[in-house]
C-alpha positions, 0 to 999 in steps of 0.5 A: 863236801864240795866234791859231792855237790859237784858230782851231784850236778855232773851225774844228775844231768843225764842218768838215762845214758849207760856208760860202757864197760872200760877195759884198762891196759897199762904199758910201761916203757922198757929198753931191750938192748938198744930198742925202746918198746912199750910192754904190757904190765897190767890190765883191768876189767873190774879187778887187776891182773898183773904180768907175773915175774918172768913175763910168762903168764898173768896173775889171778884177778885181785883187788887193787891195793893202792898207796895213799901217796900215789892217789895224791900224786895222781891228783897233782898230775891232773891239776898240773898236766894237760887235760884234753876232753872230746879230742877229735882223733882217728890215729895214734900219730895224730893224737900224740902230736896234738897232745904234744902241741897242746903241752907246748902251747900251754908252756909245759914243755919246750918246743925242742922236745917235741920230736923226742916225745913223739918218737917215744910215744910211737914205739911199738907195743908188746902185749902179753899174748906174745912171749918175750922170746918171740921176735921176728927175723925182721926185727932182729935184722933191724936191731943188728943193722941199726943199733942206735935207731931206737936209743932214748939218747938220740940227738933229734934235731928240731924240725923246721916246719911247724904244725899246720893245724890240729886236724892234720891228716895221718898222711900229712903227719907221716910225711912231715916226720919223714922230712924232719928225720931225713936230715938225721944220721942214716942210722936214725932216719927210720920213721918215728911211727913204729906202732901198727895202724891195724890190730895184729892177728894175735890181737884178733885171736886173743881169747881174753876178748870173751871176758870183755863185754861187746860194748866195752871201750879201752883206757890206755895208760902209758907210763915211762921214764926218759933221760931228756925230761926235767919234769913229768909230762902228764896228759889225760885225753878223752876222745870224742869218738872211741877209735881202734888205734891199731896195736895200742891195746891187747884186744881190738877194743876201741880206745876212749881214754889215754893217760900218759906219764913220762918223767925223769929217770929214777922214779920208776916205782912212783910212776908205776903206782900212779899208773895203777891208781888211774887205771883202778879209778877208770874201772871204778863205776862212779869215776868212769861215769865222771870221766865220760861226763866231765866238762873240765879239769875240776870235774875229774879232780872232784871224782878223785876226791870222791874216790878218796872219801870212800877209800879204806886205809890198811895200816902198815905192819898189820897186814902183808902187802904181798898177799893179794886180796881175792875178789868178793863173791858178790860185788857190792852195788855201786848204786848207793854211790851213784844215787844223787840222793846219797851223794851228799852223804859221802865222807860221813861214814866210810862204806855206809851212807846215811839216810834211806838205804837203796840198791841191794843193801836192803836185801842183805840178811840181818846179823845172826838171822836164821836162814830159811833152811834152819827155820822150824817148819812145824811139819814132820821132816819139813826141813828135809823136804825143803832141802830136797826141793832146793837140791832137785834143780842141781841134782843131775848137774852135781853128777855129770859136772864131775865127768870132766878131765880135770876131775880125773885126779880127784876121782882116782885119789878118792878111789884109792883112798877107799880101796886101801882102807877096804883092803886093810880092814877087810884083812883084819876082819877076815882074821877076826871072823875066820874069813866069813867077812873078808876083803871081798865083803868089805869091798861090797859093803863099801861100794853099797854104802858109798853109792847110797850116801852119794845119791842121797847125801850129795857128796860124791867125792868123799872117802868112805870106809871101815874104822877101828870101832867097826872092826871091834863091833864085827869081831864081838858080833861074830863071837856072840853069833858063834 
């Protein structure tokens, strides 16, 4: 396909460069009373994690399920929006202004919307590390004293000064914003920049940082709807150098990519699905390589087309979309898709490329092939000896791994499950054998048999006890002996 041919040239130029792992965060614009803020709604390292309903906890990692419509809409957004590759930016206010200036220069938005868009994009970000009820007294005081300082319907006047250049310093930008807003109503004269310049304490102490590789870079997706736009405001940005943008990201990871989608009201679900689509693409191994090496808009669209070639569609009505797909135990290798030799085979067979196979696919066993543990050895107890050899490296860990506070409930359950059966059948055996074999003998027999089985069977958490046939056998044996 044309997309595969284009990716062949993009990825074949420098295969020695290892692209960093991408951590993607999606924030949605929300209004809390009279305040506008960006709230974290999902994150990706390899798989998706959503903020559960109520905003109190994260969901388990799961495979992202996207709609085909959202992928086609994303492709349209990349075709019609602004694409800024290798943008020189060192602070969020500077980056945001250059994005808006680029949109105005391309005629995508009128100049009188510049201040409103900048005002919205520089609102503070609330991450999932903070619970919604945790608000500082300073923020409460600001919202009570200036009830309309963050309303999306503020009547911002057009600034009389224009941008002096795309490489304006952050101090210059803030002074220009202050002079522009100084002519507004006193309740609206706060600084446009409401996002912190440095990572907060919660960001630095976030335990989720342990799950992110050291060389990782961030991709931030900002999705929101406002009342002053008639058509979507879309921008895809790749920074020349990854930069830590203060409180923008949940963890203090430098940001490399930005995707912004602001649109008219009434299409919240559509905007969120587009945001999930670009976030899922950014953590895809092949598309992330394309995003780092893309030279123009066409390269990004080719990456989307290649992703569409590999997508598998689940028919509606034949599966429950509320059920989240668990991540596979072994993630398939992406080398098949990345291989230049196999890129021209994309789209011929979904999920399997023609030609010579490579990567880890050759190591997968043939269907119905017997494993090593089931093959005939030709020696006496040969299979048992092989089982012991495989078990020895993990023998001790199987025992002491259970000495954990999370295993207490399971240990107590197994203990009670064994002791109740021993008491029950011990009492019945006592009646049947004139107390020659009673409760205490049942305790001792269960303990010895359980210990032997746990040591040699490798199943320490299992209920072992007497049964009905054992009771009948013991009664007959006692009568015969008597």
